[in-house]
C-alpha positions in Angstrom: 91.2 1.6 15.0 92.5 -1.8 16.1 90.7 -1.9 19.3 87.5 -1.2 17.6 88.0 -4.0 15.2 88.9 -6.5 17.7 85.7 -5.7 19.7 83.5 -5.8 16.6 85.0 -9.2 15.8 84.3 -10.5 19.2 81.1 -9.8 19.6 79.9 -11.1 16.2 77.7 -14.1 16.2 78.7 -15.0 12.7 81.7 -15.6 10.9 83.2 -17.1 7.5 84.8 -20.3 7.4 85.4 -22.5 4.3 83.6 -20.0 2.1 80.3 -20.6 4.5 78.8 -18.4 7.0 78.8 -20.0 10.3 77.8 -19.5 13.9 80.8 -18.3 15.9 79.9 -20.0 18.8 79.1 -23.6 17.5 80.7 -23.6 13.9 77.3 -24.8 12.4 76.5 -23.7 8.7 73.8 -21.5 8.4 71.1 -21.5 5.6 71.3 -17.9 4.0 69.5 -18.0 0.7 67.5 -19.8 -1.8 70.3 -21.6 -3.2 70.7 -23.0 0.1 67.1 -24.7 0.1 64.9 -26.5 -2.4 61.0 -27.6 -2.3 60.8 -31.4 -2.2 57.5 -33.1 -2.0 55.9 -29.7 -0.9 58.4 -29.0 1.9 61.5 -27.0 2.2 64.7 -28.9 2.2 68.4 -28.0 2.5 70.4 -29.2 -0.3 71.3 -32.4 1.4 67.7 -33.4 1.4 67.1 -32.6 5.4 63.6 -31.4 5.9 63.7 -27.6 7.5 61.5 -27.3 10.4 58.4 -24.8 9.7 55.3 -24.4 11.6 52.3 -22.5 11.1 52.3 -18.7 12.4 49.7 -18.4 15.3 48.7 -15.0 17.1 46.6 -14.2 19.9 43.9 -11.7 19.3 41.1 -10.0 21.4 37.6 -11.8 20.9 36.2 -8.5 19.5 38.6 -8.9 16.4 36.4 -11.7 15.3 33.6 -9.0 14.5 35.8 -7.2 11.9 37.0 -10.3 10.3 35.7 -11.4 6.8 34.9 -14.9 6.4 37.9 -15.7 4.6 40.1 -14.6 7.5 37.6 -16.4 9.9 38.6 -19.8 8.2 41.9 -19.3 9.5 40.7 -19.3 13.2 41.4 -22.8 14.4 41.2 -22.7 18.0 39.4 -20.4 20.7 39.7 -20.0 24.3 37.3 -17.9 26.5 37.1 -17.6 30.1 33.9 -16.1 31.7 32.0 -15.6 34.9 28.5 -16.7 35.3 25.6 -15.1 37.0 26.5 -17.1 40.1 30.3 -15.7 40.4 31.8 -19.1 39.0 34.6 -18.7 36.4 34.3 -21.0 33.4 37.3 -21.5 30.9 36.3 -22.9 27.6 38.5 -24.0 24.6 37.2 -25.3 21.3 38.5 -26.4 18.2 36.7 -24.6 15.7 34.7 -26.9 13.1 32.2 -24.3 11.3 32.1 -20.8 11.2 29.3 -18.2 10.2 29.0 -14.6 9.7 25.9 -12.4 9.3 26.9 -8.5 9.3 28.9 -8.1 12.6 27.8 -11.4 14.0 30.1 -13.9 14.0 29.3 -17.7 15.2 32.0 -20.3 15.7 31.1 -24.0 16.5 32.9 -27.1 17.6 32.4 -30.7 16.5 30.1 -31.6 19.2 27.8 -28.3 19.0 29.3 -25.8 21.5 28.8 -22.5 19.9 30.0 -19.0 20.4 28.1 -16.0 19.0 29.7 -12.7 19.0 27.8 -9.4 17.8 29.9 -6.4 17.1 28.3 -3.3 18.5 30.7 -0.4 17.0 32.0 0.9 13.6 35.2 0.3 14.8 34.8 -3.3 14.7 
């Protein structure tokens, strides 16, 4: 039992020190609950007032997924990158920051601020 306890203690990445949960390797105090944080000017901060780092969640999805999204979901699409091959065999890469969105049935149209458009038409019920 003593050997098992020694192995568990040696491999833990957190420990309790001075009534706080800390990282075993650095001794850094970890934020563990809502009592450790507060909302300050619409930002999450720790109790000392330091703003905690947060970021927008993003995901890469296949292009055909756009056809199944409703307009509310399409409003969350901020950027789009596509690669395609022209009839002449050249590979073209395009990236656009989406400025406007439209949907009619299974047809989705995304447009950037300078007018470049991507129109996608879904063709199956799975979309």
